[in-house]
Backbone as CSV, one residue per row, in Angstrom:
resi,resn,N_x,N_y,N_z,CA_x,CA_y,CA_z,C_x,C_y,C_z
1,UNK,-0.928,30.261,-41.092,-0.555,29.664,-39.982,0.431,28.128,-39.605
2,UNK,1.376,28.458,-38.225,2.324,27.214,-37.834,1.291,26.288,-37.061
3,UNK,2.152,25.118,-38.019,1.858,23.945,-37.166,2.867,24.015,-35.663
4,UNK,1.432,23.168,-34.453,2.276,23.732,-33.346,2.617,21.089,-33.059
5,UNK,3.510,21.775,-31.980,3.222,20.194,-31.056,1.799,19.958,-30.202
6,UNK,0.835,18.591,-29.834,0.713,18.343,-28.755,1.057,18.024,-27.590
7,UNK,1.457,17.656,-27.135,1.703,17.041,-25.593,1.090,16.489,-24.933
8,UNK,0.489,15.102,-24.909,0.027,14.727,-23.860,-0.081,14.571,-23.004
9,UNK,1.153,15.193,-22.043,1.982,15.285,-20.556,1.136,13.236,-20.023
10,UNK,-0.300,14.256,-19.834,-0.418,12.463,-18.277,-0.361,11.452,-19.341
11,UNK,-0.912,11.350,-20.441,-0.039,10.455,-20.297,1.266,10.201,-20.825
12,UNK,2.170,10.437,-21.411,4.072,10.297,-21.741,4.811,9.790,-19.884
13,UNK,3.763,10.752,-18.861,3.436,10.728,-18.080,3.746,9.220,-17.233
14,UNK,2.518,8.854,-17.544,2.020,7.627,-17.206,2.898,6.412,-18.097
15,UNK,3.471,6.618,-19.154,3.412,6.472,-19.822,5.726,5.727,-19.032
16,UNK,5.695,7.112,-19.277,6.589,6.209,-18.209,7.362,5.685,-16.781
17,UNK,6.250,6.039,-16.523,5.960,5.277,-14.916,5.896,4.529,-14.981
18,UNK,4.867,3.583,-16.003,5.048,2.058,-16.434,6.394,1.668,-16.463
19,UNK,6.971,2.622,-17.803,8.394,1.796,-17.606,9.420,1.552,-16.473
20,UNK,9.326,2.798,-15.488,10.952,2.669,-14.318,9.740,1.434,-13.157
21,UNK,7.946,1.348,-13.610,8.065,0.064,-12.399,8.025,-1.117,-12.579
22,UNK,8.174,-1.441,-13.922,8.552,-2.288,-14.651,10.173,-3.173,-14.015
23,UNK,10.312,-2.524,-14.764,12.319,-2.606,-14.634,12.566,-2.366,-13.223
24,UNK,12.192,-2.112,-11.811,12.173,-1.709,-10.639,11.747,-3.615,-10.096
25,UNK,10.972,-3.786,-10.556,9.431,-5.191,-10.531,10.398,-6.565,-10.492
26,UNK,11.592,-5.817,-12.071,12.660,-6.895,-12.299,13.406,-7.077,-11.619
27,UNK,14.475,-6.047,-11.319,15.267,-5.944,-9.992,15.101,-6.446,-9.054
28,UNK,13.734,-6.412,-8.404,13.076,-6.999,-6.686,13.180,-8.348,-6.805
29,UNK,12.394,-8.358,-7.898,12.518,-10.024,-8.512,13.891,-10.694,-8.154
30,UNK,15.423,-10.063,-9.084,16.075,-10.976,-8.891,16.926,-10.698,-7.630
31,UNK,16.268,-9.549,-6.433,16.424,-9.830,-5.167,15.826,-10.467,-3.921
32,UNK,15.095,-10.722,-5.263,14.024,-11.805,-4.340,14.043,-10.879,-3.098
33,UNK,12.730,-9.880,-2.839,12.351,-8.936,-3.041,11.135,-8.078,-2.786
34,UNK,10.671,-8.770,-2.001,9.006,-8.868,-2.577,9.424,-7.523,-1.762
35,UNK,8.018,-5.886,-2.471,8.163,-4.804,-2.288,5.933,-4.296,-2.481
36,UNK,5.920,-4.093,-1.095,4.120,-4.490,-0.681,4.285,-2.594,-0.755
37,UNK,2.802,-2.171,-1.690,2.246,-1.074,-1.173,0.978,-0.327,-0.764
38,UNK,1.639,0.251,0.431,0.560,-0.125,1.495,-0.275,1.928,1.678
39,UNK,-1.800,1.729,1.266,-2.451,2.808,0.918,-3.331,2.426,1.629
40,UNK,-4.338,4.293,1.912,-5.719,4.053,1.856,-5.646,5.011,2.799
41,UNK,-6.729,5.613,3.217,-7.474,7.980,3.104,-6.493,8.110,4.601
42,UNK,-5.785,9.046,4.776,-5.598,9.372,5.951,-6.479,9.479,7.458
43,UNK,-5.696,7.729,9.053,-6.464,8.213,9.229,-7.195,6.912,10.259
44,UNK,-6.914,6.446,8.392,-7.790,4.658,8.308,-6.854,4.097,8.768
45,UNK,-6.292,3.774,9.383,-5.502,2.923,10.384,-3.984,1.888,8.993
46,UNK,-3.885,2.254,8.695,-2.210,2.339,8.913,-1.293,1.748,9.674
47,UNK,-1.003,2.749,9.608,0.339,2.845,11.334,0.388,1.393,11.788
48,UNK,-0.783,1.152,12.286,-1.083,0.516,14.129,-1.537,-0.973,12.302
49,UNK,-2.010,-0.450,12.170,-1.352,-2.532,11.228,-0.292,-2.638,10.958
50,UNK,-0.285,-1.710,10.181,1.772,-2.147,9.792,2.135,-2.491,10.742
51,UNK,1.864,-1.442,12.284,3.211,-1.935,13.735,2.760,-4.255,13.913
52,UNK,1.169,-3.503,13.637,0.703,-5.628,13.764,0.807,-6.291,13.324
53,UNK,1.610,-5.842,12.125,1.999,-6.254,10.709,3.611,-7.110,11.116
54,UNK,4.046,-5.937,11.706,5.711,-6.512,11.654,5.655,-8.044,12.914
55,UNK,4.925,-7.487,13.456,5.087,-8.436,15.270,4.718,-9.158,14.605
56,UNK,4.036,-9.962,13.505,3.333,-10.387,13.278,4.525,-11.781,12.588
57,UNK,4.957,-10.847,11.791,5.917,-11.208,10.465,7.748,-11.561,11.198
58,UNK,7.665,-10.457,11.821,9.478,-10.704,12.069,10.280,-11.711,12.539
59,UNK,10.017,-12.602,13.512,10.838,-13.800,13.357,10.703,-14.696,12.541
60,UNK,9.653,-14.398,11.367,10.403,-15.316,10.132,10.202,-14.437,8.720
61,UNK,10.153,-13.387,9.066,10.521,-12.306,8.193,11.147,-11.185,8.067
62,UNK,12.251,-10.370,6.905,13.394,-9.722,7.791,12.542,-8.920,7.158
63,UNK,11.792,-7.622,7.510,11.478,-6.317,6.835,11.841,-5.738,7.135
64,UNK,11.713,-4.433,5.849,11.766,-3.129,5.598,10.667,-2.152,5.320
65,UNK,10.019,-1.120,6.000,9.075,-0.024,6.132,10.064,1.366,5.361
66,UNK,9.686,1.937,4.172,9.375,3.324,4.286,8.293,4.074,4.162
67,UNK,8.789,5.080,4.905,6.532,6.091,5.743,7.250,6.826,4.293
68,UNK,5.815,6.906,4.022,5.720,8.963,2.951,4.451,9.511,3.237
69,UNK,5.271,10.256,3.258,4.563,11.136,4.007,4.376,12.463,3.080
70,UNK,3.845,13.606,3.563,4.302,15.589,2.611,5.594,15.363,3.669
71,UNK,5.449,15.824,4.819,5.900,16.159,5.992,6.203,15.214,7.221
72,UNK,6.767,14.722,8.325,6.348,14.743,9.760,7.426,13.617,9.932
73,UNK,7.443,12.738,10.536,8.507,12.159,11.056,7.272,10.840,11.744
74,UNK,7.143,10.977,12.385,5.996,10.700,13.160,5.722,8.874,12.837
75,UNK,4.887,8.643,12.322,4.609,7.462,11.860,6.297,6.635,11.509
76,UNK,7.408,7.149,11.490,8.508,6.350,10.990,9.143,6.443,12.408
77,UNK,8.773,7.103,12.600,9.496,6.655,14.919,8.447,6.161,15.539
78,UNK,6.975,5.519,15.023,6.369,4.078,15.740,7.587,3.276,15.007
79,UNK,7.358,2.861,13.869,7.488,1.798,12.966,9.359,1.348,13.881
80,UNK,9.733,2.532,13.686,10.792,2.010,14.190,11.133,1.409,16.241
81,UNK,9.508,1.592,16.373,9.929,1.093,17.539,9.741,-0.980,17.847
82,UNK,9.285,-1.466,16.193,8.972,-2.732,15.730,10.223,-3.444,15.674
83,UNK,11.001,-2.516,14.893,12.881,-3.722,15.255,13.104,-3.200,13.494
84,UNK,12.330,-3.367,12.482,12.371,-2.990,11.263,12.857,-1.893,10.880
85,UNK,13.930,-2.691,10.027,14.420,-1.081,9.211,13.457,-0.163,8.392
86,UNK,13.784,0.906,9.164,12.909,2.171,8.315,14.012,3.101,8.237
87,UNK,13.135,4.470,6.902,13.137,5.355,6.306,11.487,5.688,6.326
88,UNK,11.924,7.271,6.714,11.075,8.223,5.766,10.895,9.044,4.951
89,UNK,10.629,9.120,4.040,10.256,9.857,2.750,9.467,10.494,2.555
90,UNK,9.991,11.983,2.924,8.977,13.092,2.250,8.826,13.585,1.252
91,UNK,7.454,13.830,0.794,7.185,13.997,-0.575,7.472,15.200,-1.496
92,UNK,8.062,16.138,-0.745,7.818,17.319,-1.014,6.812,17.759,-1.930
93,UNK,5.665,18.090,-0.380,4.285,18.444,-0.940,3.681,17.420,-1.883
94,UNK,3.987,16.207,-2.499,3.268,15.179,-3.619,3.173,14.468,-2.601
95,UNK,0.869,14.362,-3.389,0.270,13.507,-2.539,0.702,11.783,-3.111
96,UNK,1.787,11.524,-3.983,1.615,10.252,-4.332,2.991,10.018,-3.991
97,UNK,3.732,8.432,-4.574,5.000,7.863,-4.801,5.208,7.668,-6.667
98,UNK,5.685,8.205,-7.323,6.156,6.742,-8.284,7.214,6.329,-8.123
99,UNK,7.353,5.493,-10.139,8.079,4.883,-9.024,9.929,4.667,-9.029
100,UNK,10.234,6.298,-9.699,11.016,6.594,-9.780,11.977,6.910,-7.649
101,UNK,11.133,7.789,-7.387,10.433,8.094,-6.513,11.213,6.662,-5.081
102,UNK,9.561,5.987,-5.782,10.748,4.946,-4.810,11.938,3.884,-5.065
103,UNK,12.169,3.899,-5.676,13.732,3.566,-6.062,13.847,4.244,-5.283
104,UNK,14.394,5.538,-5.481,15.199,6.325,-4.367,15.047,5.593,-2.803
105,UNK,13.545,5.676,-2.702,13.405,5.073,-1.484,14.079,4.466,-1.103
106,UNK,13.936,3.130,-2.422,14.522,1.152,-1.748,16.241,1.244,-1.587
107,UNK,16.652,2.894,-2.509,18.420,3.006,-1.956,18.771,3.185,-0.405
108,UNK,17.533,4.664,0.073,18.626,4.752,1.058,17.897,3.909,2.149
109,UNK,17.247,2.763,1.225,16.365,2.221,2.502,17.575,1.222,2.772
110,UNK,18.280,0.157,1.932,18.828,-0.723,0.923,18.983,-1.871,1.498
111,UNK,18.201,-2.214,0.611,17.214,-3.930,0.649,17.721,-4.432,0.888
112,UNK,19.601,-5.402,0.828,20.060,-6.620,0.988,19.812,-7.147,2.016
113,UNK,19.845,-8.726,2.611,19.298,-8.786,3.674,17.646,-9.025,3.469
114,UNK,17.046,-7.792,2.803,15.417,-8.088,3.683,13.790,-8.663,2.828
115,UNK,13.617,-9.435,3.519,12.300,-10.225,2.523,11.610,-9.539,1.637
116,UNK,10.961,-7.749,2.827,9.568,-7.792,2.748,10.242,-5.933,2.458
117,UNK,9.188,-5.208,1.773,9.716,-4.137,1.970,8.262,-3.262,2.081
118,UNK,7.950,-3.373,2.979,6.440,-2.253,2.992,6.473,-0.378,2.547
119,UNK,6.339,0.297,1.722,5.432,1.257,1.279,4.431,1.470,2.204
120,UNK,4.473,2.975,2.909,3.732,2.975,3.546,3.495,4.524,3.188
121,UNK,2.492,4.403,1.710,2.423,5.486,1.181,1.686,6.639,1.432
122,UNK,1.243,8.062,1.240,0.531,9.442,0.900,-0.655,8.718,1.771
123,UNK,-1.332,9.210,2.698,-3.285,9.045,2.896,-3.320,9.663,1.315
124,UNK,-4.380,9.064,0.929,-4.744,9.116,-0.362,-5.173,8.293,-0.681
125,UNK,-7.300,8.775,-1.669,-7.384,7.207,-2.899,-7.413,7.792,-3.700
126,UNK,-7.010,8.346,-4.106,-6.578,9.251,-5.598,-5.499,9.049,-5.769
127,UNK,-4.613,10.230,-6.405,-2.932,9.899,-6.058,-2.290,8.835,-6.059
128,UNK,-2.254,8.262,-4.590,-1.782,6.564,-5.116,-2.194,6.004,-5.909
129,UNK,-3.695,5.219,-6.528,-3.709,4.454,-7.241,-3.017,4.754,-9.384
130,UNK,-2.742,6.164,-8.788,-2.492,5.825,-9.682,-2.007,6.268,-10.802
131,UNK,-0.232,6.071,-9.654,0.587,5.639,-10.120,1.579,4.232,-9.208
132,UNK,1.902,3.616,-10.294,2.625,1.576,-10.550,3.807,2.669,-9.661
133,UNK,4.381,2.180,-8.263,5.222,1.935,-7.335,6.143,1.754,-7.537
134,UNK,6.073,0.348,-8.411,6.769,-0.747,-9.151,7.213,-2.010,-7.782
135,UNK,5.751,-1.779,-6.693,4.926,-2.317,-5.501,5.125,-3.858,-6.961
136,UNK,5.061,-5.687,-6.311,4.900,-6.592,-6.912,3.431,-6.109,-6.541
137,UNK,2.656,-6.533,-5.305,1.209,-5.908,-4.680,0.918,-4.794,-4.400
138,UNK,-0.645,-4.712,-4.221,-1.285,-3.704,-3.928,-2.315,-3.656,-2.910
139,UNK,-1.962,-3.232,-1.854,-2.765,-3.768,-0.581,-3.569,-2.526,0.207
140,UNK,-4.964,-2.420,0.079,-5.295,-1.004,0.667,-6.149,-1.183,1.974
141,UNK,-6.236,0.129,2.948,-6.822,-0.364,4.263,-8.476,0.639,4.188
142,UNK,-9.618,0.057,4.294,-10.486,0.438,4.145,-10.943,1.056,5.738
143,UNK,-11.549,1.679,5.753,-12.287,1.285,7.788,-13.984,1.770,7.553
144,UNK,-14.107,1.398,8.749,-15.620,1.502,8.816,-16.554,2.546,8.413
145,UNK,-16.057,3.956,9.429,-16.525,4.980,9.478,-16.104,5.850,8.365
146,UNK,-15.518,5.339,7.426,-15.261,6.115,6.275,-16.814,5.625,5.435
147,UNK,-17.417,4.321,4.996,-18.395,4.024,4.737,-17.972,3.187,4.206
148,UNK,-19.310,1.637,3.558,-19.710,0.462,2.670,-19.134,1.401,1.137
149,UNK,-19.653,2.721,1.258,-19.910,3.405,-0.581,-18.105,3.133,-1.536
150,UNK,-17.470,3.543,-0.514,-16.291,4.357,-0.991,-15.797,3.256,-2.551
151,UNK,-15.693,1.716,-2.000,-15.459,0.999,-3.312,-15.788,2.082,-5.374
152,UNK,-17.585,2.170,-4.631,-18.355,3.134,-5.949,-18.275,5.207,-6.463
153,UNK,-17.478,5.249,-4.852,-16.750,7.044,-6.094,-15.429,6.799,-6.118
154,UNK,-14.039,5.815,-5.411,-13.332,5.435,-5.877,-12.581,4.341,-6.963
155,UNK,-13.034,4.039,-7.648,-13.670,2.509,-8.486,-11.975,2.927,-8.399
156,UNK,-11.069,3.530,-9.058,-9.706,2.473,-9.533,-8.770,2.224,-8.278
157,UNK,-8.692,3.632,-7.449,-8.182,2.845,-6.211,-8.036,0.309,-5.209
158,UNK,-9.793,0.619,-6.129,-10.280,-0.421,-5.047,-9.275,-1.377,-6.703
159,UNK,-9.895,-1.184,-7.874,-9.026,-1.988,-8.749,-7.427,-1.937,-8.649
160,UNK,-7.371,-2.109,-8.339,-5.408,-1.972,-9.138,-4.842,-3.454,-7.857
161,UNK,-6.006,-2.516,-6.418,-5.411,-3.392,-5.297,-5.833,-5.330,-5.197
162,UNK,-4.664,-6.311,-4.128,-4.886,-7.890,-4.389,-5.630,-7.718,-3.351
163,UNK,-5.618,-6.956,-2.361,-6.182,-7.205,-1.559,-6.273,-5.680,-0.411
164,UNK,-7.831,-6.184,0.356,-8.814,-4.299,1.013,-9.009,-5.742,2.564
165,UNK,-8.387,-4.883,3.443,-7.740,-4.069,4.554,-9.347,-4.482,5.187
166,UNK,-10.629,-4.808,5.226,-11.911,-3.308,6.404,-11.451,-2.669,7.463
167,UNK,-10.443,-2.339,8.360,-9.717,-1.948,9.464,-10.722,-1.454,9.679
168,UNK,-11.110,-2.265,11.545,-12.335,-1.114,12.859,-12.983,-1.969,13.031
169,UNK,-13.173,-2.870,13.375,-14.550,-3.473,12.865,-14.932,-3.720,14.053
170,UNK,-14.385,-3.209,14.672,-14.314,-3.645,16.327,-16.126,-2.021,16.908
171,UNK,-15.847,-1.481,15.776,-16.497,0.116,15.676,-18.089,-0.196,15.060
172,UNK,-17.892,-0.897,14.250,-18.813,-1.254,13.392,-20.712,-0.514,14.304
173,UNK,-20.411,-1.382,14.786,-22.155,-1.476,14.994,-22.235,0.022,15.459
174,UNK,-21.286,1.502,15.607,-22.213,2.722,15.855,-22.015,3.206,14.391
175,UNK,-22.181,2.464,13.771,-21.171,3.335,12.728,-22.532,2.775,10.993
176,UNK,-22.890,3.018,10.573,-23.777,2.968,9.318,-23.285,1.927,8.587
177,UNK,-22.748,0.987,8.346,-21.863,-0.309,7.287,-22.413,-1.047,7.736
178,UNK,-22.508,-1.689,6.002,-23.235,-2.863,5.192,-22.556,-3.645,5.148
179,UNK,-20.905,-5.152,5.114,-20.035,-5.383,4.982,-21.051,-5.901,3.775
180,UNK,-21.627,-6.669,4.112,-21.752,-7.532,2.246,-22.158,-6.208,1.941
181,UNK,-22.875,-5.059,1.249,-22.572,-4.093,0.746,-21.339,-3.476,0.349
182,UNK,-21.337,-3.170,1.409,-18.801,-3.248,1.375,-18.569,-4.649,-0.584
183,UNK,-18.591,-5.405,0.128,-18.548,-6.226,-0.224,-18.494,-6.605,-1.611
184,UNK,-19.718,-6.245,-2.427,-20.723,-6.348,-2.876,-20.209,-4.920,-3.741
185,UNK,-19.217,-3.924,-3.781,-19.179,-2.981,-4.598,-17.738,-3.071,-5.014
186,UNK,-17.490,-4.342,-4.288,-16.190,-3.620,-4.199,-15.912,-5.028,-5.790
187,UNK,-16.642,-6.345,-5.574,-16.035,-7.024,-6.566,-17.635,-6.642,-8.064
188,UNK,-17.930,-5.339,-8.128,-17.960,-4.300,-8.863,-16.735,-4.040,-9.362
189,UNK,-16.256,-3.794,-8.963,-14.219,-2.684,-8.393,-13.700,-3.829,-9.700
190,UNK,-13.384,-4.903,-8.366,-11.927,-5.892,-9.052,-12.726,-6.441,-8.079
191,UNK,-13.093,-8.246,-9.233,-13.566,-9.578,-8.330,-12.375,-10.228,-8.063
192,UNK,-11.446,-9.973,-7.854,-10.787,-10.184,-8.049,-9.544,-10.740,-5.931
193,UNK,-9.941,-9.134,-5.440,-9.147,-8.764,-4.523,-9.850,-9.793,-3.220
194,UNK,-9.183,-10.216,-2.385,-9.389,-10.925,-1.454,-10.126,-9.925,-0.810
195,UNK,-11.251,-9.527,0.067,-11.351,-8.804,1.493,-11.384,-9.037,2.667
196,UNK,-10.441,-8.646,3.716,-10.081,-9.951,4.874,-10.364,-8.271,5.956
197,UNK,-11.438,-8.887,6.371,-12.004,-7.771,7.898,-10.911,-8.098,8.897
198,UNK,-10.135,-6.575,9.847,-9.855,-6.792,10.711,-9.669,-5.999,11.856
199,UNK,-8.581,-6.184,12.413,-9.161,-4.474,13.919,-7.952,-4.452,13.813
200,UNK,-6.929,-3.543,13.827,-5.403,-3.450,14.553,-5.642,-3.205,15.699
201,UNK,-6.440,-2.271,15.982,-6.866,-2.103,17.264,-6.531,-2.702,18.261
202,UNK,-7.962,-3.746,17.966,-7.630,-5.108,18.702,-6.852,-6.020,18.777
203,UNK,-6.167,-6.757,17.579,-5.997,-7.373,16.872,-6.561,-8.946,16.437
204,UNK,-7.210,-7.938,16.202,-8.469,-9.088,15.097,-8.443,-9.088,13.846
205,UNK,-7.861,-10.884,13.297,-8.823,-11.305,11.621,-7.519,-10.401,11.522
206,UNK,-5.483,-10.273,12.298,-4.685,-10.051,11.547,-3.814,-11.472,11.304
207,UNK,-3.955,-12.796,11.491,-3.268,-13.355,11.362,-3.865,-13.936,9.374
208,UNK,-5.367,-13.645,9.436,-5.677,-14.224,8.255,-4.521,-13.871,6.934
209,UNK,-3.794,-11.893,8.137,-3.595,-10.774,6.736,-2.358,-11.451,7.380
210,UNK,-2.185,-11.370,7.467,0.470,-11.486,7.606,-0.112,-13.163,6.860
211,UNK,-0.798,-14.162,7.080,-0.230,-15.458,6.778,-0.660,-15.674,4.628
212,UNK,-1.326,-14.369,4.171,-1.477,-14.507,3.273,-0.081,-13.328,2.513
213,UNK,0.059,-12.578,3.530,1.162,-11.851,2.994,2.102,-12.427,3.077
214,UNK,2.527,-13.830,3.974,3.935,-14.359,4.076,3.905,-15.454,2.781
215,UNK,2.629,-16.012,2.568,3.066,-16.112,1.509,3.106,-16.376,0.391
216,UNK,2.733,-14.546,0.051,2.365,-13.651,-1.541,4.530,-14.241,-0.846
217,UNK,5.374,-13.918,-0.234,6.679,-13.045,0.058,6.615,-14.591,-0.386
218,UNK,6.967,-15.456,0.130,8.048,-16.525,0.141,7.342,-17.205,-1.186
219,UNK,6.142,-17.535,-2.342,6.297,-17.216,-3.249,6.514,-16.805,-4.590
220,UNK,7.274,-15.316,-4.587,7.951,-14.206,-4.992,9.815,-14.961,-4.958
221,UNK,10.138,-15.519,-3.494,11.342,-15.150,-3.338,11.413,-16.426,-3.544
222,UNK,10.740,-17.538,-4.712,11.239,-18.701,-4.625,11.829,-19.086,-6.271
């Protein structure tokens, strides 16, 4: 019987993507542009949080946004109203972006003159966590209605994030959500993650979050 080659496709794909992501970060560093990868489940409040973020920072930072969705341009139209430079990315059915797709988005957006680019990734707690987009910082939003056990169920997502925004704090009295238990679960996955409770709808907690983000941009662009 002839020998045949076995190719570990997933490993190969991830390794190649990691190389491309590293190159993209180097290019962004040279251009002094910070790329932020914003992730969450559908309905966790990414677009509302993003709108609050842009409005808080647009007088101090020049911001661009890449809206990634399987289809539609609803979120891009919403973000465009903030005055931020915006592009809609359609993934063609894919539930994530990889480094090459992100590069294409950045080229379409044109990062000249920008300080910060925010990628609003496809709403999903699994696939986006597996692929390095080339982002300098990863941030996720966990909403109160999703429950305090999500860090246990989706370990990779929580382990790769620099900041975890716990959104919809205004509805916490109506849900069985234990903040201290949630923080403990996050620490199990990622002891270095910064946890910031917010209510994007009520515009509460946004300053702490945007202060962190502005400092991150300034440090990256030095």
